[in-house]
MIKOL-711154 format. One record per residue (C-alpha): x, y, z. Coordinates in pm, whole numbers. Layout:
<sites>
     xx     yy     zz
      X      Y      Z
...
</sites>
This chain:
<sites>
     xx     yy     zz
  10555  17376  10090
  10743  17212  10354
  11000  17489  10347
  10775  17772  10353
  10653  17570  10705
  10999  17583  10800
  11066  17941  10732
  10932  18040  11123
  11159  17781  11232
  11416  17939  11117
  11346  18275  11209
  11301  18114  11591
  11664  17990  11514
  11800  18323  11407
  11643  18494  11728
  11814  18307  11946
  12127  18305  11773
  12067  18662  11807
  11984  18650  12185
  12039  18353  12373
  12366  18265  12184
  12491  18579  12217
  12604  18481  12605
  12821  18208  12467
  13091  18540  12442
  12868  18805  12561
  13127  18850  12884
  13456  18811  12679
  13290  19026  12426
  13197  19322  12703
  13564  19286  12860
  13720  19374  12502
  13932  19011  12557
  13795  18894  12212
  13676  19070  11905
  13294  19056  11783
  13388  18907  11491
  13636  18663  11619
  13371  18546  11864
  13089  18543  11579
  13264  18326  11372
  13418  18086  11644
  13026  18040  11812
  12857  18003  11403
  13050  17682  11356
  13071  17557  11703
  12664  17600  11735
  12622  17408  11415
  12837  17104  11509
  12635  17105  11842
  12325  17134  11687
  12412  16817  11416
  12625  16634  11650
  12423  16602  11994
  12096  16795  11920
  11862  16527  11991
  11863  16518  12332
  11649  16749  12439
  11377  16729  12199
  11161  16443  12355
  11126  16664  12675
  11001  16905  12532
  10777  16614  12299
  10647  16505  12624
  10474  16877  12727
  10362  16858  12377
  10372  16629  12057
  10263  16909  11763
  10105  16651  11544
  10088  16864  11195
  10333  17059  11064
  10140  17374  11035
  10090  17387  11394
  10496  17339  11395
  10503  17665  11181
  10251  17864  11395
  10399  17768  11741
  10728  17838  11587
  10632  18189  11473
  10441  18325  11769
  10779  18231  11978
  11020  18355  11764
  10801  18694  11708
  10841  18742  12156
  11188  18647  12120
  11251  18938  11884
  11025  19198  12044
  11227  19148  12342
  11568  19147  12167
  11451  19517  11980
  11422  19680  12363
  11802  19512  12400
  11638  19241  12687
  11826  18914  12706
  11537  18654  12744
  11440  18272  12734
  11399  18080  12389
  11290  17802  12589
  11043  17988  12785
  10937  18141  12444
  10872  17801  12307
  10711  17631  12591
  10495  17908  12628
  10391  17876  12261
  10349  17472  12301
  10086  17550  12619
   9886  17785  12412
   9912  17489  12113
   9748  17229  12399
   9499  17467  12515
   9363  17559  12153
   9337  17171  12025
   9268  17001  12381
   9546  16829  12456
   9681  16778  12799
  10019  16918  12967
  10202  16700  13126
  10260  16893  13502
  10587  16655  13545
  10753  16742  13219
  10647  17102  13283
  10753  17115  13673
  11150  16997  13502
  11156  17231  13301
  11027  17546  13515
  11271  17403  13741
  11514  17433  13494
  11461  17813  13497
  11558  17802  13872
  11848  17593  13929
  12004  17660  13574
  12110  18104  13715
  12210  17922  14034
  12393  17662  13888
  12621  17850  13695
  12661  18155  14003
  12768  17837  14203
  12990  17752  13933
  13108  18060  13847
  13236  18175  14196
  13405  17798  14276
  13614  17867  13908
  13670  18236  13982
  13778  18150  14326
  14025  17830  14180
  14143  18080  13895
  14273  18347  14167
  14481  18057  14291
  14647  17948  14016
  14762  18277  13918
  14935  18364  14250
  15127  17977  14250
  15177  18011  13888
  15347  18392  13949
  15296  18433  13583
  15311  18807  13429
  15042  19007  13383
  15063  19044  13011
  15149  18638  12950
  14832  18591  13185
  14604  18782  12988
  14735  18580  12679
  14667  18263  12842
  14324  18383  12906
  14232  18490  12561
  14290  18114  12446
  14140  18003  12756
  13848  18193  12627
  13863  18107  12274
  13911  17734  12396
  13605  17768  12646
  13361  17963  12403
  13368  17720  12107
  13262  17432  12341
  13024  17676  12533
  12852  17729  12178
  12876  17362  12108
  12702  17299  12478
  12435  17571  12342
  12386  17412  12036
  12334  17038  12116
  12111  17209  12454
  11925  17461  12307
  11829  17311  11920
  11525  17157  12054
  11410  17492  12107
  11419  17558  11766
  11302  17257  11574
  11183  16995  11839
  10847  17138  11716
  10895  17035  11388
  11054  16635  11496
  10695  16464  11541
  10508  16706  11256
  10673  16521  10964
  10978  16279  10845
  11230  16341  10583
  11428  16029  10356
  11777  15948  10549
  12008  16182  10352
  12313  15918  10313
  12670  16068  10267
  12877  15799  10219
  13136  15843  10547
  12801  15914  10774
  12407  15975  10741
  12224  16257  10884
  11858  16120  10998
  11543  16312  10967
  11621  16454  11298
  11946  16600  11214
  11852  16753  10920
  11624  16962  11089
  11852  17038  11341
  12090  17109  11069
  11916  17381  10895
  11810  17520  11270
  12198  17480  11320
  12229  17786  11009
  11955  17966  11140
  12096  18012  11493
  12441  18080  11327
  12298  18332  11084
  12152  18525  11487
  12459  18553  11616
  12690  18678  11305
  12391  18965  11180
  12240  19058  11478
  12396  18910  11869
  12617  19270  11929
  12381  19466  12093
  12264  19211  12367
  12666  19042  12375
  12690  19457  12490
  12398  19445  12744
  12464  19103  12907
  12865  19172  12870
  12920  19469  13060
  12618  19634  13147
  12511  19424  13438
  12841  19409  13604
  13171  19528  13557
  13341  19280  13475
  13743  19139  13492
  13944  18932  13261
  13913  18654  13478
  13549  18653  13570
  13489  18671  13167
  13647  18374  13103
  13466  18169  13428
  13140  18288  13317
  13213  18108  12945
  13300  17774  13160
  13064  17814  13414
  12753  17837  13141
  12940  17557  12944
  12939  17323  13245
  12498  17389  13343
  12463  17364  12902
  12654  17031  12907
  12530  16875  13214
  12122  16928  13103
  12233  16793  12738
  12452  16496  12811
  12213  16181  12755
  12557  15985  12883
  12643  16189  13180
  12259  16144  13266
  12346  15720  13216
  12620  15736  13444
  12429  15882  13704
  12169  15651  13647
  12433  15314  13625
  12592  15491  14014
  12218  15458  14182
  12163  15846  14154
  11838  16028  13989
  11937  16036  13596
  11980  16429  13502
  11694  16537  13299
  11736  16614  12942
  11621  16930  12956
  11683  17238  12767
  11818  17545  12930
  11777  17890  12895
  12120  17994  12841
  12063  18403  12884
  11962  18314  13225
  12196  18070  13288
  12474  18363  13185
  12301  18645  13367
  12310  18368  13693
  12709  18325  13648
  12701  18739  13642
  12514  18799  13953
  12754  18550  14141
  13051  18731  14017
  12860  19054  14148
  12783  18912  14480
  13128  18744  14524
  13299  19102  14448
  13048  19297  14652
  12642  19362  14586
  12753  19744  14465
  12875  19644  14198
  12534  19513  14042
  12302  19665  13811
  12016  19639  13985
  11759  19842  13796
  11846  19602  13432
  11844  19239  13670
  11424  19390  13731
  11370  19440  13337
  11553  19153  13215
  11328  18980  13533
  10994  19109  13338
  11114  18984  13070
  11160  18650  13185
  10802  18670  13287
  10613  18811  12973
  10819  18593  12719
  10596  18286  12806
  10283  18474  12829
  10306  18651  12528
  10452  18387  12320
  10153  18135  12467
   9869  18428  12408
  10024  18490  12042
  10037  18043  12000
   9636  18048  12052
   9512  18350  11869
   9738  18260  11565
   9677  17847  11538
   9258  18019  11586
   9334  18221  11210
   9537  17980  11067
   9265  17768  11095
   8967  17918  11053
   9098  18181  10806
   9343  17961  10609
   9205  17622  10672
   9542  17480  10778
   9561  17197  11020
   9753  17267  11310
   9692  16901  11469
   9430  16772  11678
   9370  16613  12047
   9563  16294  12065
   9391  15970  12208
   9653  15782  12042
  10033  15709  12216
  10112  15633  11853
  10097  15987  11695
  10148  15936  11313
  10361  16195  11138
  10244  16358  10819
  10327  16217  10493
  10531  16406  10257
  10524  16385   9869
  10850  16193   9711
  10943  16542   9525
  10890  16746   9870
  11129  16484  10076
  11391  16404   9792
  11438  16836   9743
  11450  16901  10070
  11704  16668  10190
  11908  16766   9880
  11905  17155  10044
  12040  17006  10277
  12315  16824  10156
  12432  17098   9928
  12433  17331  10265
  12657  17035  10460
  12931  17035  10171
  12901  17445  10183
  12936  17468  10561
  13240  17189  10537
  13373  17455  10230
  13295  17810  10406
  13446  17656  10766
  13790  17574  10611
  13768  17894  10445
  13763  18109  10744
  14004  17887  10931
  14247  17926  10695
  14157  18318  10670
  14167  18363  11072
  14535  18155  11085
  14686  18348  10846
  14536  18705  10971
  14664  18609  11356
  15015  18510  11188
  14970  18840  11011
  14899  19017  11337
  15179  18845  11527
  15471  18918  11270
  15334  19303  11254
  15398  19266  11685
  15718  19096  11605
  15836  19365  11351
  15733  19666  11558
  15911  19522  11875
  16201  19491  11720
  16192  19794  11585
  16146  19974  11887
  16426  19821  12026
  16626  19973  11779
  16553  20309  11759
  16626  20245  12189
  16961  20184  12141
</sites>
């Protein structure tokens, strides 16, 4: 039964991978600096690592917005958010999973009579504005630095393109890691307060209940990247504004920095120790950030390069997503409670939230599944790494042989 309820969260993770996570390499694929297949594999492995290692940083913020205290409610909210994102994805509009889950949580608050914390909501909405602006600023500054570096280095064009391609792979992996750390709360955050799994001891390390959920969510995100993200990659990477290879690199790096800033508890603590306001741990819309980066590059190069019609369509999606998600969640909760007699949650009167108990068999079975999945991920990661290594080595040898043959025939 627990696995059945988790399917909506996994569907939401898949939707995030198909839409938001594709933005990690959207500019690189759009500028033809890296193939979609290679980008998808790298992003999938990195996003899983980020979700498991650093995924707990932003879950508390969503919990303050609305603590969903029944797994039936968690299932319904995730399903409502996933349907909203999927609908927008079908129209090739890059929307925000953060907005979808926030709208669903507010719908749950209204249905159960719980209060929506205005301070937390304001903090989240503020990132919907500051994220794209910060991304645009970072993108322009990084592009200026990269252009100066290119001139100072006096590097040959072919050599410079090779360096950029390597940089895109490294920075893209870091960006995917930051995305997993920041946005996994959108996928599994509503399930964290609803129940607790048995800690999974793997010898060298152990996985808590929350990290087991984050691992499952990370796998769902990876599945979305691999199976359904190519169309949105092309929309973000090529159709908003024509991108050069330099712009592709700085957009990925700028997005990485924004996502990392809002998901690093260590950086937030450092700001606090220096007497500065701590950085809020808030799930940031990667879609909005990358679009902000692209707009910043477009403005830097000239306003005429920007496709304002497409930006208008994207803006409509940003406004419509939380509203649609909230309405779907509200009416879905009504049907789940009154038609199917599922406990979707209740009004919170005590600050201490008690998680729904699990039967021993359900607890053990799900933890065992997570254990085998983890071993499968490690094995698959090793196989994919070796495959990419030998494939690249084969291409290098073939290119070298082709060059030698060319010079030999020339003589």
